[in-house]
C-alpha positions as CSV (number, residue, x, y, z in Angstrom):
1,M,46.8,205.5,17.6
2,K,45.0,205.1,21.0
3,K,47.6,207.4,22.6
4,L,47.2,210.0,19.8
5,T,43.4,209.8,20.1
6,T,43.6,210.3,23.9
7,L,46.0,213.2,23.6
8,F,43.8,214.9,21.0
9,L,40.7,214.5,23.1
10,V,42.4,215.8,26.3
11,T,44.0,218.8,24.5
12,I,40.8,220.2,22.9
13,M,38.5,219.5,25.8
14,T,40.8,221.3,28.3
15,T,41.3,224.4,26.2
16,G,37.6,225.5,26.6
17,L,36.5,225.4,23.0
18,F,33.4,225.0,20.9
19,A,32.3,226.2,17.4
20,Q,29.0,226.6,15.8
21,N,28.2,223.7,13.5
22,I,28.1,224.9,9.9
23,T,28.3,221.4,8.5
24,G,25.6,218.9,7.9
25,K,24.9,215.2,8.3
26,I,23.7,212.4,5.9
27,S,21.8,209.5,7.1
28,G,19.5,206.8,5.8
29,N,18.7,203.1,5.4
30,V,20.0,200.5,2.9
31,T,17.4,197.8,2.2
32,S,16.5,195.1,-0.3
33,D,12.8,194.0,-0.6
34,G,12.2,195.9,2.6
35,Q,14.8,194.0,4.6
36,P,17.9,195.8,6.1
37,L,21.3,195.1,4.6
38,V,24.0,194.9,7.3
39,G,27.5,196.1,6.5
40,A,26.7,197.8,3.2
41,N,29.3,200.5,2.4
42,V,28.1,204.0,1.7
43,I,30.7,206.3,0.2
44,L,30.6,210.1,-0.2
45,E,32.4,210.3,-3.5
46,G,35.3,212.8,-3.8
47,T,36.0,212.6,-0.1
48,S,37.4,210.0,2.4
49,S,34.0,210.1,4.2
50,G,31.7,207.1,4.3
51,A,30.0,204.6,6.6
52,A,28.8,201.0,6.9
53,T,25.2,200.2,7.8
54,D,24.5,198.8,11.2
55,V,22.2,195.8,12.2
56,N,19.2,197.9,11.2
57,G,20.6,198.9,7.8
58,T,21.1,202.5,9.0
59,Y,24.2,204.6,8.2
60,Y,25.4,208.1,9.3
61,I,28.0,210.3,7.6
62,F,29.0,213.2,9.8
63,D,30.6,216.7,9.5
64,V,29.9,217.1,5.8
65,Q,30.5,220.6,4.4
66,P,27.4,222.2,2.8
67,G,27.2,221.4,-0.9
68,T,26.0,218.9,-3.5
69,Y,27.4,215.4,-3.4
70,T,27.2,212.0,-5.0
71,L,26.6,208.9,-2.8
72,R,27.6,205.4,-3.8
73,V,26.5,202.2,-2.0
74,N,28.1,198.8,-2.6
75,Y,27.1,195.4,-1.3
76,I,28.3,192.0,-2.5
77,G,25.7,190.3,-4.7
78,Y,23.7,193.5,-5.3
79,K,23.8,196.2,-8.0
80,A,25.9,199.2,-6.9
81,Q,23.7,202.3,-6.6
82,I,24.9,205.9,-7.3
83,V,22.7,208.8,-6.2
84,S,23.8,212.3,-7.4
85,N,22.6,215.8,-6.5
86,V,22.4,215.0,-2.8
87,R,22.2,218.4,-1.1
88,V,23.8,218.9,2.4
89,T,22.5,221.9,4.4
90,V,24.0,223.8,7.3
91,G,23.2,222.2,10.6
92,L,20.6,219.7,9.2
93,T,20.4,216.0,8.4
94,T,19.9,215.0,4.8
95,N,18.1,211.7,4.5
96,Q,19.0,209.4,1.6
97,D,17.7,205.8,1.6
98,F,18.8,203.1,-0.8
99,E,16.8,200.1,-2.1
100,L,19.2,197.7,-3.8
101,E,18.5,195.1,-6.4
102,V,20.1,191.7,-6.7
103,A,22.8,191.7,-9.4
104,A,22.5,189.2,-12.2
105,V,25.9,190.2,-13.5
106,E,28.8,191.4,-11.2
107,G,29.5,195.1,-11.6
108,E,26.0,196.3,-12.5
109,T,25.3,199.9,-11.4
110,V,22.1,201.8,-11.0
111,E,22.3,205.6,-11.2
112,V,19.7,207.9,-9.5
113,T,19.3,211.7,-9.2
114,A,18.1,212.8,-5.8
115,E,15.2,215.3,-5.6
116,K,15.3,218.3,-3.3
117,P,12.6,218.0,-0.6
118,L,10.0,220.7,-0.4
119,I,10.5,221.1,3.3
120,E,13.5,220.2,5.6
121,V,12.0,217.6,8.0
122,S,15.1,217.6,10.3
123,Q,14.8,221.2,11.4
124,T,13.1,222.2,14.7
125,N,13.0,225.9,14.1
126,V,12.2,228.4,11.3
127,A,15.2,228.4,9.0
128,R,15.8,229.4,5.4
129,T,18.8,228.2,3.4
130,L,20.1,229.5,0.1
131,D,22.4,227.0,-1.6
132,S,25.0,227.9,-4.2
133,E,22.5,227.5,-7.1
134,A,20.0,229.9,-5.5
135,I,22.9,232.4,-4.7
136,D,24.0,232.3,-8.3
137,N,20.5,232.9,-9.6
138,F,19.8,235.7,-7.1
139,A,19.1,239.1,-8.9
140,V,21.6,241.0,-6.8
141,R,25.2,240.0,-5.9
142,N,25.0,241.1,-2.3
143,V,24.7,238.9,0.7
144,T,22.7,241.4,2.7
145,S,20.1,241.7,0.0
146,M,19.9,237.9,-0.1
147,V,19.2,237.7,3.6
148,A,16.8,240.6,3.5
149,A,14.7,238.7,1.0
150,Q,14.0,235.9,3.4
151,A,10.7,235.6,5.4
152,G,10.8,237.4,8.7
153,V,13.7,239.7,7.8
154,V,13.3,243.4,7.4
155,V,15.9,246.0,6.4
156,Q,15.4,249.6,7.5
157,H,17.5,252.8,7.8
158,D,18.9,251.6,11.2
159,G,19.9,248.1,10.0
160,M,18.6,244.6,9.6
161,H,15.9,243.1,11.8
162,I,14.7,239.5,12.2
163,R,11.3,239.0,13.8
164,G,11.3,242.6,15.0
165,S,14.6,242.2,16.9
166,R,17.2,245.0,17.2
167,S,19.9,244.8,14.6
168,E,22.6,244.1,17.3
169,E,20.7,241.0,18.4
170,I,21.5,239.2,15.1
171,G,24.5,236.9,14.9
172,Y,26.6,236.7,11.8
173,T,29.1,233.9,11.1
174,L,31.4,232.9,8.3
175,E,32.7,229.3,8.4
176,G,31.5,229.1,12.0
177,A,33.5,232.2,13.2
178,S,31.5,235.2,14.4
179,M,31.9,238.2,12.1
180,T,31.2,240.7,14.8
181,G,33.8,242.1,17.2
182,A,33.4,243.8,20.6
183,S,31.8,246.8,19.0
184,G,29.0,244.8,17.4
185,K,30.1,245.9,13.9
186,V,29.7,243.2,11.2
187,V,33.2,242.9,9.8
188,S,32.5,241.5,6.4
189,N,30.3,239.4,4.2
190,A,31.5,236.9,1.8
191,I,31.9,237.2,-2.0
192,P,28.6,235.6,-3.4
193,E,30.5,233.5,-5.9
194,A,32.6,232.0,-3.0
195,L,29.6,231.0,-1.0
196,E,28.3,227.4,-0.8
197,A,25.3,228.3,1.4
198,V,23.7,231.1,3.5
199,A,21.4,229.9,6.3
200,V,19.1,232.3,8.1
201,Q,17.8,230.9,11.4
202,V,15.0,232.6,13.2
203,G,15.1,231.7,16.9
204,G,14.5,228.2,18.3
205,Y,18.2,227.3,18.2
206,D,19.6,224.2,19.7
207,A,22.0,224.6,22.7
208,S,25.1,224.9,20.4
209,I,24.2,228.4,19.3
210,G,24.7,231.5,21.4
211,N,25.2,235.3,21.1
212,A,22.1,235.8,19.0
213,N,18.7,236.6,20.4
214,G,16.9,237.7,17.2
215,G,18.3,235.5,14.5
216,M,21.4,233.9,13.1
217,V,23.0,234.4,9.6
218,Q,25.4,231.6,8.8
219,Q,27.7,231.7,5.8
220,S,29.7,228.7,4.5
221,L,32.4,229.0,1.8
222,K,32.9,226.6,-1.0
223,T,35.4,223.7,-1.0
224,G,37.5,223.1,-4.1
225,G,36.3,220.3,-6.4
226,S,38.2,217.4,-8.0
227,R,39.0,219.4,-11.1
228,L,40.8,222.7,-11.6
229,S,38.3,225.5,-12.6
230,G,38.1,229.2,-12.6
231,Y,36.0,232.2,-13.6
232,V,36.2,236.0,-14.2
233,L,33.2,238.3,-14.0
234,T,33.1,242.0,-14.9
235,D,30.6,244.7,-14.7
236,N,30.8,248.4,-15.6
237,M,28.0,250.9,-15.1
238,G,30.2,254.0,-14.7
239,G,29.2,256.2,-17.6
240,G,26.2,258.0,-19.0
241,D,23.6,260.3,-17.4
242,P,24.5,260.9,-13.8
243,W,20.8,260.5,-12.9
244,V,20.8,257.0,-14.4
245,A,24.3,255.5,-14.1
246,T,25.1,253.9,-10.8
247,G,28.9,254.3,-11.2
248,D,29.5,250.6,-10.3
249,K,32.6,248.9,-11.5
250,D,33.2,245.3,-10.5
251,I,35.6,242.5,-11.3
252,T,35.5,239.2,-9.6
253,A,37.7,236.2,-10.2
254,G,38.0,232.8,-8.6
255,I,39.9,229.5,-8.9
256,S,39.5,226.2,-7.2
257,G,40.6,222.6,-7.5
258,P,42.8,219.9,-6.0
259,I,46.3,220.0,-4.7
260,G,47.6,216.4,-4.8
261,S,45.3,213.6,-3.8
262,N,44.0,214.8,-0.4
263,M,43.9,218.6,-0.6
264,R,41.3,221.0,-2.1
265,F,41.5,224.8,-2.3
266,M,39.2,227.6,-3.3
267,A,40.2,231.3,-3.7
268,A,38.1,234.2,-4.8
269,V,38.8,238.0,-5.1
270,R,36.5,240.8,-5.8
271,K,37.4,244.5,-6.6
272,T,34.6,247.0,-6.7
273,S,34.6,250.8,-7.0
274,T,31.4,252.9,-7.0
275,E,30.5,256.5,-7.5
276,N,27.1,257.6,-6.0
277,Y,27.1,254.3,-4.0
278,S,24.4,255.8,-1.8
279,S,20.9,256.6,-2.9
280,N,21.1,259.9,-1.0
281,S,21.9,261.7,-4.3
282,R,18.6,260.6,-5.7
283,W,16.3,261.5,-2.9
284,F,15.2,264.6,-4.8
285,T,14.2,265.7,-8.3
286,P,16.3,268.5,-9.9
287,F,14.5,271.8,-9.3
288,T,14.5,275.5,-10.2
289,I,13.9,278.3,-7.8
290,G,13.1,281.9,-8.8
291,G,13.1,281.1,-12.4
292,G,16.8,280.4,-12.3
293,A,17.6,284.0,-11.2
294,P,20.5,284.6,-8.8
295,I,19.3,284.6,-5.1
296,S,21.3,286.6,-2.6
297,D,23.0,285.0,0.5
298,K,22.1,286.9,3.6
299,V,24.4,287.0,6.7
300,G,22.2,286.3,9.7
301,G,19.3,286.3,7.2
302,L,19.4,290.1,6.9
303,T,22.6,291.5,5.3
304,S,23.7,290.6,1.8
305,S,27.1,289.0,1.7
306,G,27.7,289.6,-1.9
307,D,27.4,285.9,-2.6
308,Y,24.7,284.6,-4.9
309,M,23.2,281.2,-5.7
310,V,21.6,280.0,-8.9
311,L,19.3,277.0,-8.8
312,D,18.3,276.0,-12.3
313,K,17.6,272.4,-13.3
314,D,18.0,273.2,-17.0
315,N,21.0,275.5,-17.1
316,G,22.9,274.3,-14.1
317,N,23.4,275.3,-10.4
318,Y,26.3,277.4,-9.2
319,T,27.3,280.1,-6.6
320,F,29.3,283.2,-7.3
321,R,30.7,286.3,-5.6
322,D,29.4,289.4,-7.2
323,G,32.1,291.7,-8.6
324,A,32.8,295.4,-8.5
325,N,29.7,296.5,-10.5
326,H,27.4,294.8,-8.0
327,D,24.8,293.9,-10.6
328,G,23.9,290.6,-8.9
329,V,24.6,288.7,-12.1
330,Y,27.5,286.3,-12.9
331,D,29.0,287.7,-16.1
332,P,32.8,287.6,-16.1
333,V,32.9,289.3,-19.5
334,A,31.1,292.4,-18.3
335,D,32.7,292.3,-14.9
336,P,36.0,290.3,-14.7
337,T,35.9,290.5,-10.9
338,D,32.8,288.2,-10.7
339,E,34.1,284.9,-9.1
340,L,32.6,281.5,-9.5
341,R,32.5,279.9,-6.1
342,G,30.8,276.5,-6.6
343,G,29.2,274.3,-9.2
344,G,29.0,275.8,-12.7
345,T,29.9,272.6,-14.6
346,G,27.7,269.8,-15.8
347,H,24.7,269.2,-13.5
348,G,26.2,271.4,-10.8
349,Y,25.7,268.9,-8.0
350,A,28.7,267.8,-5.9
351,W,27.6,264.2,-5.6
352,D,30.9,262.4,-5.6
353,N,29.9,259.6,-3.2
354,T,32.7,257.0,-3.7
355,Q,33.5,253.6,-2.4
356,D,36.4,251.3,-3.1
357,N,36.3,247.7,-1.9
358,L,38.7,244.8,-2.1
359,N,37.5,241.3,-0.9
360,F,39.3,238.0,-0.7
361,N,37.8,234.6,0.5
362,G,39.6,231.3,0.5
363,T,39.5,227.8,1.9
364,L,42.1,225.0,2.1
365,Q,41.0,221.5,3.1
366,M,43.3,218.6,3.8
367,D,41.7,215.2,4.2
368,M,44.0,212.8,6.1
369,N,41.4,210.3,7.3
370,P,40.6,210.1,10.2
371,L,41.8,213.7,10.6
372,V,40.4,216.5,8.4
373,L,41.9,220.0,8.6
374,R,40.2,223.1,7.1
375,L,41.6,226.6,6.9
376,A,39.3,229.4,5.9
377,G,40.1,233.1,5.6
378,S,38.5,236.4,4.6
379,Y,40.1,239.8,4.0
380,N,38.3,243.1,3.3
381,S,39.7,246.5,2.7
382,Y,37.5,249.4,1.8
383,T,37.3,253.2,1.8
384,Y,34.2,255.4,1.4
385,S,33.3,259.0,1.4
386,S,29.9,260.7,1.2
387,A,28.5,264.0,0.0
388,G,26.1,263.9,2.9
389,L,22.7,265.5,2.6
390,P,22.3,265.9,-1.2
391,I,20.7,269.3,-1.2
392,Q,22.5,270.9,1.7
393,G,25.9,269.7,0.4
394,M,25.2,270.1,-3.3
395,F,28.0,272.7,-3.8
396,N,30.5,271.3,-1.3
397,T,33.3,269.3,-3.0
398,R,35.2,268.6,0.2
399,R,34.9,265.0,1.5
400,H,35.7,263.1,4.7
401,E,36.9,259.5,4.1
402,T,36.6,256.4,6.3
403,A,39.1,253.5,5.7
404,N,38.6,250.0,7.1
405,Q,40.6,246.8,7.0
406,N,39.2,243.5,8.3
407,Y,40.4,240.0,8.3
408,M,39.2,236.6,9.6
409,L,41.1,233.3,10.0
410,N,39.5,230.0,11.1
411,L,41.3,226.7,11.5
412,K,39.1,223.7,12.0
413,A,40.3,220.2,12.9
414,T,37.9,217.2,12.9
415,Y,39.0,213.8,14.2
416,F,36.9,210.7,13.7
417,L,37.1,208.3,16.6
418,N,34.9,205.9,14.7
419,T,32.1,206.1,12.1
420,N,29.6,207.4,14.7
421,T,31.8,209.6,16.9
422,Y,34.1,212.6,16.2
423,L,35.8,215.5,17.8
424,R,36.1,219.0,16.3
425,A,38.2,221.9,17.4
426,N,38.5,225.5,16.1
427,V,41.0,228.3,16.5
428,R,39.8,231.6,15.0
429,T,40.7,235.3,15.0
430,V,39.0,238.4,13.7
431,K,40.5,241.9,13.5
432,R,39.1,245.3,12.4
433,L,41.0,248.6,11.9
434,Y,39.2,251.8,11.0
435,E,40.1,255.4,10.6
436,S,38.3,258.6,9.4
437,Y,40.1,261.7,8.0
438,D,40.0,264.6,5.5
439,R,40.3,262.9,2.1
440,A,41.9,265.8,0.2
441,F,44.7,266.2,2.8
442,E,45.4,262.5,2.5
443,E,45.4,262.6,-1.3
444,K,47.8,265.6,-1.3
445,G,50.2,263.7,1.1
446,T,49.8,266.3,3.8
447,F,48.1,263.7,6.0
448,K,49.2,260.1,6.3
449,A,46.7,257.5,7.1
450,G,47.6,254.6,9.3
451,H,46.7,255.4,12.9
452,D,50.0,257.3,13.6
453,S,48.9,260.8,12.9
454,K,48.9,263.5,15.6
455,L,46.8,266.4,16.8
456,Q,48.9,268.9,14.8
457,D,47.9,267.1,11.6
458,W,44.2,267.3,12.3
459,L,44.2,270.9,13.2
460,K,45.4,271.8,9.7
461,W,42.0,270.8,8.4
462,G,40.6,274.0,10.0
463,N,43.5,276.3,9.2
464,R,42.9,278.6,6.2
465,D,46.5,278.8,5.2
466,E,46.9,275.0,5.2
467,V,43.5,274.5,3.4
468,A,44.7,277.0,0.7
469,K,47.6,274.6,-0.1
470,I,44.9,271.9,-0.9
471,D,42.3,274.0,-2.7
472,S,42.4,277.8,-3.1
473,N,38.6,278.0,-3.6
474,W,38.0,276.3,-0.3
475,S,40.2,278.9,1.5
476,R,38.2,281.8,-0.1
477,H,35.2,280.9,2.0
478,F,36.9,281.4,5.4
479,G,35.9,284.3,7.6
480,T,32.7,286.5,7.6
481,P,30.9,286.2,4.2
482,G,31.5,289.3,2.1
483,Q,34.8,290.2,3.9
484,D,38.4,289.5,2.8
485,P,38.9,285.9,3.8
486,Y,42.7,286.4,4.1
487,L,42.6,288.8,7.0
488,A,44.8,287.6,9.8
489,G,41.8,287.2,12.2
490,Y,40.1,284.8,9.8
491,Q,42.8,282.1,9.7
492,Y,40.8,279.8,11.9
493,N,37.3,281.1,11.0
494,E,35.9,278.1,9.0
495,P,33.3,278.5,6.2
496,S,29.8,279.1,7.3
497,N,26.7,278.1,5.4
498,Y,24.9,280.0,2.7
499,N,21.6,281.4,4.0
500,I,19.2,281.5,1.0
501,N,15.8,282.7,2.2
502,G,16.3,280.8,5.4
503,F,17.6,277.5,3.7
504,R,21.1,276.4,4.5
505,F,23.7,275.2,2.0
506,N,27.3,274.3,2.6
507,R,29.9,276.6,1.1
508,D,32.5,274.8,-1.0
509,G,35.3,273.6,1.3
510,A,33.2,273.3,4.5
511,R,34.9,270.7,6.6
512,R,32.8,267.5,7.0
513,G,34.3,265.9,10.1
514,G,37.0,265.5,12.7
515,Y,39.4,262.6,13.2
516,S,38.6,259.1,14.5
517,K,40.3,255.7,14.7
518,G,39.9,252.4,16.4
519,E,40.4,248.7,16.4
520,D,38.6,245.7,17.7
521,G,38.6,242.0,17.3
522,Y,38.9,238.7,19.1
523,V,40.7,235.4,19.5
524,G,38.5,232.3,20.1
525,F,39.1,228.7,20.9
526,D,36.3,226.1,20.8
527,A,35.6,222.4,20.6
528,E,32.8,219.8,20.6
529,F,32.3,216.1,21.0
530,V,29.6,214.5,18.8
531,S,28.4,210.9,19.0
532,Q,25.4,209.2,17.3
533,M,23.9,206.8,19.9
534,G,21.1,205.0,18.1
535,E,18.5,207.6,17.3
536,H,20.2,210.2,19.5
537,E,22.8,212.7,18.3
538,V,24.6,213.8,21.4
539,K,26.8,217.0,21.4
540,L,29.0,218.3,24.1
541,G,30.8,221.6,23.6
542,T,32.5,224.5,25.1
543,A,33.9,227.9,23.9
544,Y,36.0,230.7,25.1
545,T,36.4,234.1,23.3
546,S,38.7,237.0,24.3
547,Y,37.8,240.3,22.8
548,G,39.8,243.5,22.6
549,Y,38.9,247.0,21.5
550,R,39.9,250.6,21.7
551,R,38.5,253.7,20.0
552,Y,39.2,257.4,19.7
553,S,37.4,260.5,18.3
554,Y,38.5,264.1,18.1
555,G,35.9,266.7,17.2
556,G,37.4,269.9,18.7
557,I,39.3,271.2,15.6
558,N,37.5,274.5,15.4
559,S,37.4,275.0,19.2
560,L,41.1,274.5,19.7
561,N,42.1,276.4,16.6
562,S,40.1,279.4,17.9
563,K,42.1,279.3,21.2
564,I,45.4,279.0,19.2
565,G,44.3,282.2,17.3
566,V,44.1,284.0,20.6
567,D,47.1,282.3,22.4
568,S,49.9,281.3,19.9
569,T,51.8,279.6,22.7
570,L,49.4,276.7,22.4
571,T,51.0,275.9,19.1
572,D,54.2,274.7,20.9
573,A,52.1,272.7,23.3
574,V,50.3,271.0,20.4
575,N,53.5,270.2,18.5
576,G,55.2,269.0,21.7
577,E,52.1,267.0,22.9
578,T,52.7,268.4,26.4
579,D,50.5,267.7,29.4
580,R,49.2,271.3,29.0
581,I,47.4,270.5,25.8
582,L,46.3,267.2,27.2
583,T,44.7,269.1,30.1
584,E,43.2,271.6,27.6
585,I,41.5,268.8,25.7
586,V,40.1,267.1,28.8
587,T,38.8,270.3,30.3
588,A,37.1,271.4,27.1
589,R,35.9,267.8,26.3
590,L,37.2,268.0,22.8
591,S,37.8,264.2,22.3
592,S,36.5,260.9,23.5
593,W,38.6,257.8,24.1
594,I,38.9,254.2,25.3
595,G,42.2,252.6,25.1
596,Y,43.9,255.8,24.1
597,D,44.8,259.0,25.9
598,P,43.0,262.3,25.1
599,L,45.6,263.0,22.3
600,G,45.0,259.7,20.6
601,R,48.2,258.1,21.8
602,D,48.6,254.9,23.8
603,W,46.6,255.2,27.0
604,D,49.7,255.5,29.3
605,A,51.7,257.9,27.1
606,S,51.6,260.6,29.8
607,A,53.2,259.3,33.0
608,A,51.7,262.1,35.0
609,Q,48.2,261.9,33.7
610,K,47.6,258.2,32.7
611,N,44.6,256.6,34.2
612,A,43.8,252.9,34.5
613,Y,40.2,253.8,33.5
614,D,41.5,254.5,30.0
615,E,43.1,251.1,29.4
616,P,41.9,249.1,26.3
617,R,38.9,246.9,27.1
618,N,39.2,243.2,27.0
619,P,35.8,241.5,27.5
620,W,35.4,237.8,27.3
621,N,32.8,235.1,27.3
622,F,32.7,231.4,28.1
623,S,30.0,228.9,27.2
624,F,29.3,225.2,27.7
625,Y,26.5,223.2,26.4
626,L,24.9,219.7,26.1
627,N,22.5,218.9,23.4
628,D,20.5,215.8,22.4
629,K,18.9,215.6,18.9
630,F,16.5,212.7,18.8
631,E,15.6,211.6,15.3
632,A,12.9,208.9,15.1
633,G,11.6,208.8,11.6
634,D,9.8,212.1,10.9
635,L,9.8,213.2,14.5
636,I,12.7,215.4,15.5
637,V,13.3,216.6,19.1
638,N,16.1,219.0,20.1
639,A,16.7,219.2,23.8
640,G,19.7,220.9,25.5
641,L,21.1,223.1,28.2
642,R,23.5,226.0,27.6
643,Y,25.6,227.9,30.2
644,E,27.1,231.3,29.3
645,A,29.4,233.6,31.3
646,I,29.9,237.1,30.0
647,N,32.5,239.6,31.3
648,Q,32.0,243.1,29.7
649,A,35.4,244.4,31.0
650,N,33.6,247.7,31.9
651,K,33.1,249.9,34.9
652,D,30.2,250.6,37.2
653,L,29.7,253.2,39.9
654,L,30.5,252.3,43.5
655,D,27.8,254.6,44.8
656,Y,25.1,255.9,42.5
657,D,24.2,258.6,45.0
658,N,27.7,260.0,44.8
659,P,28.9,259.8,41.1
660,P,32.5,260.9,40.5
661,I,31.6,263.6,38.0
662,D,31.5,267.4,38.2
663,K,28.8,269.8,37.0
664,N,30.1,269.4,33.4
665,A,29.6,265.6,33.6
666,T,33.4,265.2,33.5
667,I,34.9,262.3,35.5
668,V,37.0,263.7,38.2
669,A,37.8,260.8,40.5
670,A,37.4,257.5,38.7
671,D,39.7,255.6,41.1
672,H,38.3,257.1,44.4
673,A,38.0,254.4,47.0
674,E,34.5,255.5,48.2
675,Y,32.7,256.9,45.2
676,G,34.7,256.0,42.1
677,F,34.3,253.1,39.8
678,K,34.4,249.4,40.2
679,D,34.7,246.5,37.7
680,M,31.4,245.2,36.5
681,P,30.8,241.6,37.7
682,T,30.7,238.6,35.3
683,Q,27.2,237.8,34.3
684,S,26.1,234.1,34.1
685,Y,23.1,232.6,32.4
686,L,21.7,229.1,32.3
687,M,19.4,228.5,29.3
688,P,17.4,225.4,28.6
689,R,16.6,224.8,24.9
690,I,14.0,222.5,23.4
691,G,12.7,222.3,19.9
692,L,10.2,219.9,18.2
693,G,9.6,219.3,14.5
694,F,7.6,216.9,12.3
695,P,6.1,217.2,8.9
696,L,2.3,217.5,8.5
697,S,2.6,216.8,4.7
698,D,5.1,217.1,2.0
699,R,4.4,220.8,1.9
700,S,4.0,221.8,5.6
701,Q,5.8,221.2,8.9
702,F,5.1,221.8,12.5
703,H,8.0,223.0,14.7
């Protein structure tokens, strides 16, 4: 056992690891008539955790997952005492004292229910914690809304802010693993029913927490109980008045329980689909203009195109092309050549905001005292598309879709050297894949999602003949309004906006975006050593995280198609992905890329034009800390020192007076020895941390 312990310690401390502490601690005193009882056994029921009191009658139970527990204390000659409803909170110490009575008859038991304190006396910073009961009772089943309801948190159009911080200064963790990749994008939140606790810390952290200046949102998943249980929840608000119905459909299911005698599991899945998921569609009240009479579209604001728009909140909204009689009225009976071009059914608004979301959360915990293993995972797959600005796009049924896939895995190992000392190590990984494309082309099978598409696939979105295969009404809006859209010269002349008395509206079939894709994530290793030395909880930890990301965006569909219309030989260059088309894209600045080449291929796909500047980025950070938490009755002092080293894996100019760019701000000599780029240096920080807390009363606290 000593050899195993030594090997375990050496292994985790030499790999450069440390994880945020999302567990809690239970401590207290066992006395009788005010005198300490030495050697009393305190057991955390349902687990293998427990402790014996020391010479002062004090006990400590470490690394307890957040949740509600039952404590039992036994001492020969005294009544056993059972205390239920003991709540353990993320990162804090739960105090539970016992006053035992002498037993007149062997086997007597006293049962007590613990009361939740009004304030957390063991915290040294501003923190708010929602336990599973508060989460279940919250009015909205959304973690972001729960966090936003806490003091000091504000949600605005540009994201969430804590104490006035920027949104990117907030850290998000699930089971101790950061939920943000190198891009800063929050990968996923947990299913509310799968959460045991959500803690919001507002600054004043101890030395174990980094990568968050403004605040920290820590989420902890549930652990399976001693009995098999499950649930199914459904919700459907998809029908009715489009101004009232939200279009939400939701089914959530979960199961948890034991596997054998020393394993517990929890699994939850949630499938949601939503129409009109954004409030954009309800930023205006239905309106009527001109008494509902047709209003002429004017090319350049002067010349009538022959297209008309009707805006009538009572009778519907639609656009039409006036027929041969040129009467400015849509009446296909009187004039069969009148053509409906948009709207005309129901309310006439092309809302159609949609989102499909699939989430999975799970934990598996194996208790092999003194070793505890815990595996936690999260998977999220979702797609969404938006109608954009509700008035401008009210007649446009064409949509651009964004698809995302994210996953997180975290394996934690905790090894107890004795009742007051333990080691903990984590291995974790997060991955995010995302892609944006024309939804109709994907639904018709003309475009295949999955990051393997090519330039020739994206250019079809701006090609009238290819668009006609998807929707004939969309193709009728190509070219100059009022002219024959199927003239040869209009093949790549995409739909322009209606001009209604100076107000712009999208024609049906107006393309809503280009193509983009990317991926980012990280692999992290961390560890910590924790020991209770009298009234001092000493923690020593270290962490290393290696990130990776690459991204690509192409927005030059119309520009390149226009050139193809003039020079058809470019088609062969596009299909063959030759260096000629690569040069064309770079020169015209039609795409942006990191980790790819200008065509969206691997960065080194072109042997002649590959550039090391385009390699995928792999930033990393390393941290080390030492923290002492002194707990003397009601007085809590957190003092620590944290070191961080951050490498951004990015470039900087060698000479700011001679940047390697031309007059068009295009990089022309990234690797030039005198005025090119250089690697940015690793940045190091040494940060002292100190926090103080003590209660002023049972309702107020100083920290």
